[in-house]
ZADRENDO-348559 format. One record per residue (C-alpha): residue number from 0; x, y, z. Coordinates in steps of 0.001 Angstrom, whole numbers. Example, Ala and Ser with C-alpha at 12.3 -4.5 7.8 and 13.67 -1.06 7.14 Angstrom:
# residues 2
0  12300  -4500  7800
1  13670  -1060  7140
END
This chain:
# residues 686
0  -40004  -33385  -41440
1  -40643  -34359  -37673
2  -41199  -33226  -34752
3  -40820  -33954  -31284
4  -40218  -33407  -27536
5  -36684  -34244  -26246
6  -36776  -37136  -23612
7  -36570  -35370  -20556
8  -37929  -35768  -17186
9  -38466  -31903  -17055
10  -38895  -28845  -19187
11  -35980  -27131  -17068
12  -33383  -29236  -18169
13  -31505  -26645  -20131
14  -31344  -23885  -17004
15  -30009  -26664  -14757
16  -27396  -27642  -17405
17  -26359  -24048  -17703
18  -26111  -23717  -13671
19  -25241  -26708  -12661
20  -23234  -29319  -14447
21  -20620  -27152  -15621
22  -18964  -24615  -13706
23  -17671  -22410  -16874
24  -19370  -21521  -20343
25  -15936  -22200  -22373
26  -16140  -25781  -21107
27  -19098  -26223  -24318
28  -15957  -26261  -27131
29  -14023  -28990  -24942
30  -17195  -30966  -24890
31  -18008  -30517  -28363
32  -14598  -31100  -29736
33  -14262  -34330  -27261
34  -17732  -35733  -28958
35  -16073  -35271  -32418
36  -12786  -36925  -31522
37  -14970  -39772  -29521
38  -16748  -40173  -33091
39  -13319  -40077  -35226
40  -12080  -42446  -32485
41  -14798  -44884  -32895
42  -14416  -44878  -36797
43  -11066  -46063  -36427
44  -11775  -49048  -33964
45  -14330  -50048  -36537
46  -12395  -49902  -39096
47  -9423  -51997  -37143
48  -11970  -54535  -36469
49  -13235  -54942  -40193
50  -16355  -53324  -39946
51  -16054  -50603  -41693
52  -14224  -51296  -44917
53  -14051  -47781  -46788
54  -11204  -45175  -46650
55  -10645  -42978  -43190
56  -9261  -40330  -45494
57  -9471  -36925  -44131
58  -10049  -37588  -40500
59  -9111  -34065  -38630
60  -11488  -32437  -36670
61  -11983  -28751  -37543
62  -13153  -25585  -35908
63  -14676  -22242  -37740
64  -16185  -19242  -37071
65  -18296  -17171  -39304
66  -18713  -13743  -37875
67  -21573  -12568  -39837
68  -23816  -15559  -39369
69  -22654  -15635  -35179
70  -21775  -19130  -35642
71  -19307  -21700  -34752
72  -18900  -25006  -36338
73  -17339  -28148  -35251
74  -16842  -30818  -37997
75  -15522  -34092  -38110
76  -15411  -36986  -40351
77  -15912  -39740  -37647
78  -18843  -42289  -37842
79  -21681  -39617  -38311
80  -25499  -40456  -36908
81  -28372  -42059  -38843
82  -31830  -40469  -37903
83  -32441  -43315  -35580
84  -28949  -42473  -33689
85  -29711  -38946  -33432
86  -33121  -39598  -31576
87  -31527  -42020  -29508
88  -28096  -40746  -28232
89  -29181  -36798  -28914
90  -32867  -36634  -28000
91  -32514  -38831  -24828
92  -30713  -36839  -22576
93  -27901  -38759  -20695
94  -27991  -42157  -22660
95  -24520  -42090  -23523
96  -23199  -43726  -26815
97  -19660  -43755  -25706
98  -20870  -45746  -22937
99  -22540  -48092  -24816
100  -19552  -48733  -27962
101  -17281  -49123  -25073
102  -19050  -51945  -23805
103  -19594  -53562  -27025
104  -16157  -52691  -28046
105  -14036  -53064  -24826
106  -11173  -54910  -26459
107  -10591  -52800  -29534
108  -12198  -49666  -28426
109  -9512  -46404  -28648
110  -9689  -43922  -26221
111  -13267  -42832  -26058
112  -13643  -39697  -23987
113  -17540  -39451  -22970
114  -18892  -41030  -20153
115  -22588  -39642  -19759
116  -24310  -38260  -22877
117  -24530  -34547  -21230
118  -21370  -33003  -23389
119  -23661  -32223  -26078
120  -25775  -30075  -24422
121  -23320  -27826  -23021
122  -23480  -26168  -26097
123  -26996  -24444  -25306
124  -25137  -22593  -22446
125  -23668  -20137  -25361
126  -25936  -20822  -27737
127  -29666  -19849  -28750
128  -29918  -22686  -31587
129  -27850  -25395  -32196
130  -27956  -27656  -35434
131  -27035  -31078  -36090
132  -25667  -31859  -39855
133  -24411  -35460  -39985
134  -24072  -38743  -42663
135  -23674  -42150  -40997
136  -20419  -44205  -42455
137  -23087  -46916  -42876
138  -23765  -47837  -46720
139  -26987  -45988  -48139
140  -27278  -44057  -44924
141  -29242  -40918  -45369
142  -28159  -37767  -44068
143  -29806  -35976  -41059
144  -30375  -32566  -39918
145  -31644  -31776  -36059
146  -31807  -28409  -34761
147  -33333  -27092  -31233
148  -33617  -23477  -29965
149  -32591  -24426  -26086
150  -36542  -25776  -25264
151  -37448  -29233  -24916
152  -39234  -29267  -28594
153  -36781  -30379  -31753
154  -37057  -30555  -35313
155  -35314  -33490  -37263
156  -35235  -33853  -41304
157  -33400  -35578  -44292
158  -31045  -32953  -45683
159  -27972  -33320  -48208
160  -24698  -33877  -47133
161  -21579  -34760  -49284
162  -19204  -36325  -46497
163  -19156  -38857  -43962
164  -19338  -37059  -40544
165  -20964  -34688  -38450
166  -21221  -30602  -38368
167  -22327  -29140  -35099
168  -23174  -25675  -35961
169  -23864  -22753  -32782
170  -25725  -19872  -33256
171  -24586  -17564  -30347
172  -26292  -15831  -28183
173  -26384  -12198  -27558
174  -24909  -12469  -24290
175  -21780  -15026  -25328
176  -20611  -12840  -28376
177  -16915  -12928  -27213
178  -16835  -16477  -28188
179  -16755  -15386  -31758
180  -13394  -13911  -31608
181  -10423  -15970  -33036
182  -8017  -15488  -30005
183  -10778  -16473  -27871
184  -11557  -19679  -29518
185  -7609  -19868  -30137
186  -7074  -19747  -26374
187  -9744  -22518  -25389
188  -8544  -24937  -27791
189  -4841  -24665  -26841
190  -6112  -24767  -23414
191  -8338  -28153  -23710
192  -7701  -29546  -26870
193  -3667  -29543  -26835
194  -2788  -33100  -26766
195  -6232  -34657  -28248
196  -5496  -38030  -30322
197  -7113  -36687  -33638
198  -5825  -33533  -35482
199  -7468  -30329  -34091
200  -7247  -27354  -37080
201  -8954  -23964  -36187
202  -8167  -21580  -39501
203  -4890  -21225  -41029
204  -1222  -20522  -40073
205  23  -17301  -39929
206  3255  -16047  -40314
207  5157  -12463  -40777
208  5960  -11152  -44400
209  6668  -8045  -45542
210  6039  -6483  -42121
211  2960  -8103  -41318
212  1145  -11281  -40327
213  -388  -13364  -43156
214  -2118  -16353  -43481
215  -1022  -19185  -44932
216  -2248  -22045  -47079
217  -1120  -24395  -43976
218  -3871  -25236  -41390
219  -3183  -24357  -38173
220  -2743  -27811  -36085
221  -3580  -26995  -32537
222  -2790  -30560  -31181
223  118  -32638  -30219
224  -1428  -36081  -30785
225  1234  -38199  -29327
226  2435  -36686  -26064
227  5369  -37804  -24377
228  2680  -39315  -21551
229  1164  -41508  -24126
230  4270  -43056  -25048
231  6682  -45841  -23006
232  9355  -44636  -20979
233  12102  -46487  -23417
234  11327  -44339  -26121
235  11649  -41297  -24491
236  15309  -39921  -23942
237  16067  -36954  -21171
238  16040  -34361  -23825
239  12286  -35815  -24908
240  11077  -35411  -21035
241  12520  -31692  -20555
242  11121  -30889  -24419
243  7683  -31795  -23151
244  7843  -29779  -19792
245  8779  -26766  -21783
246  5749  -27581  -24118
247  3625  -27766  -20832
248  4792  -24657  -19828
249  6372  -22287  -22194
250  7205  -19530  -19788
251  9219  -21881  -16990
252  12679  -21146  -17675
253  14107  -23543  -15447
254  14742  -27317  -15934
255  12821  -29659  -14007
256  15338  -31399  -11469
257  14023  -34839  -12480
258  10763  -36733  -13749
259  8383  -39657  -12971
260  6329  -41373  -15756
261  3381  -43114  -14328
262  1818  -45835  -16376
263  -938  -48452  -14637
264  -3302  -50520  -16238
265  -4540  -52135  -12951
266  -6547  -51609  -10596
267  -6914  -48280  -12498
268  -5704  -46725  -15864
269  -3577  -44141  -14992
270  -680  -42756  -17343
271  1466  -39002  -16959
272  4505  -37514  -16139
273  5295  -35779  -13317
274  8144  -33057  -12957
275  9826  -31889  -9942
276  10431  -27968  -10227
277  13106  -26406  -8228
278  11258  -25033  -5002
279  12931  -22525  -2528
280  9961  -20798  -666
281  6611  -20172  -651
282  4446  -22819  -801
283  1415  -21121  -3065
284  3212  -19658  -6294
285  4099  -23026  -7753
286  611  -24207  -7349
287  -2053  -25073  -10064
288  619  -26845  -12361
289  -610  -30336  -12593
290  -2318  -30629  -15086
291  -5258  -33219  -15238
292  -6314  -35014  -18698
293  -8971  -37745  -19062
294  -7864  -39664  -22499
295  -5893  -36458  -23393
296  -8592  -33670  -23034
297  -7624  -31166  -20601
298  -10278  -31236  -17720
299  -8322  -29193  -14933
300  -5272  -27445  -13326
301  -6775  -27510  -9889
302  -6312  -30781  -8457
303  -6005  -30308  -5229
304  -9178  -32362  -4401
305  -7461  -34832  -6695
306  -4001  -35199  -5568
307  -2852  -35195  -1667
308  -1979  -30986  -1270
309  1894  -31301  -1221
310  1572  -32713  -4660
311  421  -29742  -6111
312  3701  -28553  -5775
313  4935  -30730  -8702
314  4310  -29660  -12304
315  3003  -32237  -14688
316  391  -34499  -16474
317  -2041  -36663  -15017
318  -4459  -38621  -17517
319  -6813  -41206  -16621
320  -10002  -42553  -18118
321  -11659  -43530  -14808
322  -12118  -40223  -13360
323  -15436  -38732  -14686
324  -15016  -35761  -17108
325  -18490  -34286  -17240
326  -18735  -33688  -13302
327  -18057  -31160  -10726
328  -14604  -31207  -8568
329  -17190  -32143  -5770
330  -17946  -35403  -7285
331  -13989  -36414  -7738
332  -13411  -35771  -3794
333  -15571  -39213  -3015
334  -14815  -40844  -5953
335  -13115  -44467  -5016
336  -10932  -44562  -8390
337  -9606  -40962  -7441
338  -8525  -41933  -3785
339  -6605  -45132  -5666
340  -4986  -42977  -8086
341  -3950  -40078  -4968
342  -2724  -43123  -2878
343  -942  -44924  -5983
344  840  -41405  -7190
345  2176  -41048  -3364
346  3847  -43952  -3683
347  5486  -43561  -6888
348  6586  -40131  -5843
349  8344  -41657  -2791
350  9602  -44694  -4295
351  11340  -42363  -6692
352  12484  -39824  -4254
353  13879  -43235  -2252
354  15533  -44642  -5627
355  17263  -41723  -6008
356  18372  -41093  -2519
357  19947  -44741  -2670
358  21606  -44814  -6032
359  22310  -41181  -6859
360  23507  -39736  -3424
361  25466  -36974  -4098
362  22802  -35601  -6762
363  20428  -35885  -4121
364  22002  -33949  -1888
365  23112  -30899  -4558
366  19300  -31210  -5042
367  17927  -31188  -1375
368  17651  -27534  -1299
369  15214  -27227  -4053
370  13081  -30527  -3147
371  13357  -29957  527
372  10170  -27918  868
373  7897  -30382  -1122
374  9253  -33358  888
375  8959  -31817  4380
376  5105  -30144  3091
377  4276  -34262  2198
378  5882  -35048  5093
379  3757  -32478  7596
380  625  -33707  5657
381  290  -37298  4650
382  1317  -40177  7622
383  2070  -42872  4915
384  4174  -39824  3035
385  6293  -39532  6189
386  6803  -43095  6881
387  8817  -43207  3577
388  10032  -39994  3381
389  11660  -40401  6908
390  14246  -42593  5498
391  15943  -40155  2670
392  15122  -36384  4433
393  18157  -34594  4944
394  19606  -32462  8087
395  22217  -30074  6221
396  24939  -29066  8973
397  27025  -25784  9202
398  29667  -27741  7836
399  27156  -28184  4854
400  27238  -31966  5063
401  23975  -33934  5181
402  22762  -36494  7245
403  19170  -38507  7537
404  17844  -38256  10838
405  18908  -41954  11931
406  22578  -40772  10381
407  23020  -37406  12485
408  21454  -38981  15591
409  24117  -41584  15783
410  26977  -38777  14927
411  25837  -36627  17463
412  24781  -39143  20413
413  27672  -39846  22391
414  28632  -35880  22709
415  24853  -34164  22798
416  23501  -36345  25427
417  22579  -34391  28809
418  22592  -35502  32223
419  18381  -36789  31442
420  19402  -38730  28826
421  17717  -36570  25882
422  19634  -36348  22889
423  20096  -32345  22005
424  19857  -31371  18268
425  21376  -27708  18154
426  20463  -25417  15457
427  20762  -22060  14095
428  18794  -19986  11916
429  20642  -17048  11176
430  24316  -17736  11120
431  25346  -14524  11567
432  23180  -13064  14468
433  23927  -16494  16285
434  27609  -16573  15497
435  28985  -16127  19065
436  26707  -18870  20362
437  27528  -20843  17584
438  31746  -20663  18374
439  30575  -21517  22150
440  28749  -24877  21170
441  31533  -25185  18728
442  34381  -24831  21349
443  32715  -27721  23311
444  32761  -30233  20409
445  28830  -29859  19497
446  27410  -29968  16016
447  24924  -27393  14934
448  22386  -27959  11989
449  21241  -25208  9588
450  17330  -25295  9976
451  15841  -21954  8166
452  13936  -23124  5545
453  10128  -22134  5694
454  8608  -25369  7065
455  11723  -26213  9618
456  10124  -25304  12431
457  7054  -27543  11779
458  9653  -30300  11013
459  11173  -30210  14145
460  8148  -30126  16394
461  7197  -33221  14115
462  10310  -34766  14741
463  10310  -34366  18574
464  6873  -35885  18454
465  7633  -38792  16887
466  11271  -39452  19001
467  11185  -39945  22560
468  14138  -38719  24528
469  15265  -36198  21548
470  14857  -32808  21639
471  16008  -29605  19298
472  17166  -26228  20825
473  18036  -23211  18741
474  21803  -22462  19471
475  20708  -19238  21180
476  17767  -20082  23344
477  19610  -20147  26457
478  23519  -20855  27531
479  25032  -23905  25748
480  25674  -25145  29212
481  21917  -25172  29956
482  20703  -26362  26622
483  22978  -29510  27049
484  23249  -29881  30624
485  26204  -32294  31617
486  25957  -31786  35497
487  23847  -29778  37811
488  23534  -25954  37987
489  25911  -23662  39969
490  24238  -21319  42364
491  24242  -17912  42187
492  27074  -16488  44963
493  26271  -13100  44967
494  24475  -11234  48030
495  21271  -10419  47798
496  21815  -6531  47659
497  23985  -7083  44561
498  21457  -9044  42771
499  19028  -6431  43314
500  21687  -3958  42162
501  21975  -5377  38938
502  18438  -6787  38428
503  17162  -3165  38870
504  19731  -1581  37098
505  19847  -3703  34137
506  15761  -3503  33978
507  16035  93  33973
508  18335  290  30781
509  16746  -2169  28720
510  14818  -1260  25440
511  11004  -912  25976
512  8964  -1728  23185
513  5771  -3329  22733
514  6946  -5741  20277
515  9295  -6740  22612
516  9700  -7834  26437
517  13109  -8201  28260
518  13674  -10320  31606
519  17018  -10072  33384
520  17898  -13512  34949
521  21285  -14264  36841
522  22630  -17607  36031
523  26166  -19007  37372
524  27450  -19915  34118
525  31068  -20331  33678
526  34418  -17711  34090
527  35417  -17954  30507
528  31597  -17252  29107
529  30395  -14036  28003
530  29451  -11621  30807
531  25979  -10603  28972
532  24305  -12367  26365
533  20410  -12671  25337
534  18582  -15843  24601
535  15152  -16452  23299
536  12741  -19038  25042
537  12549  -22114  22837
538  8804  -22734  22782
539  7380  -18933  22701
540  9771  -18508  19441
541  8632  -21926  18117
542  5142  -21264  18547
543  5135  -17846  16933
544  6958  -18976  13987
545  4456  -21920  13276
546  1669  -19245  13572
547  2567  -17747  9796
548  1270  -21092  8407
549  -1343  -22559  11058
550  -4534  -20302  11700
551  -4830  -21692  14990
552  -1839  -20682  16367
553  -2712  -16507  15423
554  -2706  -15767  19086
555  976  -16790  19593
556  1733  -14655  16483
557  205  -11195  18208
558  2067  -11812  20961
559  5235  -9756  21492
560  8717  -11435  21338
561  10029  -12660  24529
562  13740  -12500  25420
563  16312  -13271  28993
564  19162  -10693  29119
565  21321  -13410  31172
566  23883  -11736  33371
567  26966  -14346  34270
568  27354  -14325  37765
569  30590  -16100  37026
570  32138  -13442  35124
571  34341  -11138  37056
572  33193  -8177  35200
573  29449  -8850  36258
574  30606  -9105  39861
575  33031  -6205  39746
576  29740  -4198  38179
577  27514  -5157  40836
578  30205  -3646  43531
579  30280  -648  41837
580  26313  124  41237
581  26171  -239  44764
582  28825  1683  45440
583  27237  4450  43566
584  23880  4347  44622
585  24711  3869  47992
586  23675  7352  49200
587  20388  6989  48253
588  19967  3170  48608
589  21260  2589  52250
590  19048  4896  53907
591  16074  3160  51892
592  17485  -307  52475
593  17304  339  56435
594  13688  1516  56091
595  13021  -1148  54216
596  14295  -3788  56499
597  12665  -2307  59487
598  9767  -2256  57490
599  9754  -5771  56082
600  10425  -7000  60002
601  6877  -4806  60629
602  5330  -6528  57921
603  6444  -9948  59132
604  5516  -9500  62648
605  1844  -8297  61715
606  1784  -11597  59391
607  2747  -13899  62386
608  383  -11960  64596
609  -2626  -12481  62211
610  -1791  -16064  60522
611  -4080  -18087  63014
612  -6950  -15843  62508
613  -9638  -16280  59324
614  -10068  -13385  57392
615  -13570  -12706  57765
616  -12825  -12552  61528
617  -10038  -9779  60882
618  -11204  -6083  62470
619  -11528  -3715  59581
620  -8334  -1814  61694
621  -6266  -4983  61222
622  -6889  -5037  57658
623  -6075  -1365  56922
624  -2833  -1826  59117
625  -1827  -5153  56961
626  -2554  -3172  53430
627  -740  -111  54686
628  3007  -2010  55675
629  2596  -3637  52456
630  1826  -916  50515
631  4797  931  52451
632  7543  -1733  51556
633  6499  -1696  47734
634  7190  1873  47640
635  10603  1443  49456
636  11451  -1319  47051
637  10335  1096  44049
638  12483  3626  45567
639  15329  1417  45549
640  14695  975  41669
641  14574  4563  41017
642  17706  4838  42937
643  19852  2549  40751
644  17871  3497  37363
645  19489  6845  38188
646  22687  5429  38571
647  22467  2831  35654
648  21595  5890  33594
649  24939  7167  33864
650  27276  3730  33799
651  28764  3319  30482
652  29784  -24  31405
653  26487  -1283  31857
654  24712  79  28675
655  28124  -1073  27241
656  27270  -4930  28633
657  23363  -4660  27129
658  24504  -3492  23626
659  26917  -5717  23112
660  24310  -8646  24220
661  21880  -7272  21604
662  24657  -6755  18634
663  25522  -10149  19312
664  21729  -11281  18612
665  21742  -9146  15869
666  18892  -6735  17600
667  20985  -3333  18116
668  20360  -915  15311
669  19476  2727  14211
670  19798  5130  16999
671  20845  2602  19447
672  23714  1054  17343
673  25179  4914  16668
674  25401  5419  20650
675  26931  1817  21116
676  29828  3238  18296
677  30424  6789  19775
678  30593  5107  23368
679  33063  2650  22530
680  35210  5112  20774
681  35042  7200  24400
682  35533  4029  26103
683  38714  3817  24290
684  40119  7105  25026
685  39916  6113  28546
END
């Protein structure tokens, strides 16, 4: 028996492996089986080049559990190791046998998984002792037994082994006894080894018989050794792609919309299949669906640092031997091959979408609602993807017709360009609540887009930034005459008294809420426009919507909604209402108005007397006089407001107009709606 120290630079190598090399203890099984597959692939390569002349025979990798001995064994019938090779590849940590083998047989080597020679030592994350029993394929080779208890000291001796290959025996420590459960190992094998190129057997297949589950004589093969992404696209049918999709995602019942088969040999190796699932909303629910493999070994399904963030909404498989298997994902972020792979996948996805758009426009439009969120997410987060996607990204109008941006600009430019030369693209987010505004726009021959998607408001802002003289406006953001101004606005022709009567009365009757602010504005719209309607400032509303997805805009999200109640002074109902309000409030307002006129005259006279005197030169008496007259003027104005407020309380016409405006904007609910209905009935009786 030989003894020695493992060739490491520190006695603390095992704690380092346990704590820092791998993030999950369960990785040990992936690493050991990868090594077993590696050894099998090496043997197949040697056989193919004539260096191994024996029979390959049974080359399955087998995993077994002995609960009594508390061991897990991984066995292969691969290349095996001599004592010298154990000393070289096991006792010298980080001397990678796989890497050396690939360099020697790079023209013939089949997929070899290992990169850094550290995978074997992951076994010590769950084991108090690890044993190796190995017999090399070489003639007259002696079997070797190696063991180590997790310290730098190992023991190695000759042993008896009847079959070529290697058995790794793990004596599981007390903290990791859960790995001795069949269901645990079955789950890990399914997760990490589902598509390895060598058959992996674990126990026997089970079937229901006589009312209970019983073992059969057939071995339970975990994996599909020839998954769809490893085959050529010409060999696969549409049904093959769909079957593979459901093999990847057994609980996904929807069919994918379409797929992209990746197959790159230069300047890096990359294979895979990406699927476009149906995506309607919620950007997070579909993530972690792309599975990353390295030579058919599962690595992770958290690929945010490997592909652009928006691509994480896709499903499927990416496989590349150029992505290191035995390192943390933080390394992957800075790896140049990863960046190249990311750029290539972006290009392939964009090319596929462009191809479908160009050759199958009708099908593309049918699928637009299901892929819209993905494409918009990509456009917002990746400038290169935007440059490609802007050619096929669609806009849908209320007639359910689809246009690219250039197509739509051409469609509406003649009619929807304002007097300043700005092209105005109208849109609605809720066709029911905006119905009256939409009808008003259509009466003028304008077209309206439907923009009710989760990212539409962000796409609107991005499109405006990239296109001069182009602006989006929600259909209810203002009166249509103001949104697309064809001529200068007409001035309001009411008297100051009429304006005050209307403004004060409506302000007093509007709903009061911490979440909403209403402002009254008077505009000379047109005689055929509604007498009163609600609009919402485009900028503030858009900022609030965007704040839902952008942390830096949380300030806007906390602000109350801002609305304008527009009184159309061209409508006869408003002018008649102004006269009635003045008449009804005359008894209280007229005396106050007379006093106000006198006080304002006094105030103006005092201002004129003091305008040429510096503030610091004014006497306290002069300052007090100015302050007093200003207070008296404000007090009289408040009394006039209160007088109109008192009159407004009992004016059914005013309340009816407010409620009609709120109703048209989808804001009349609950008690207010009930009052409106009752008032309407009473007005009909008159």
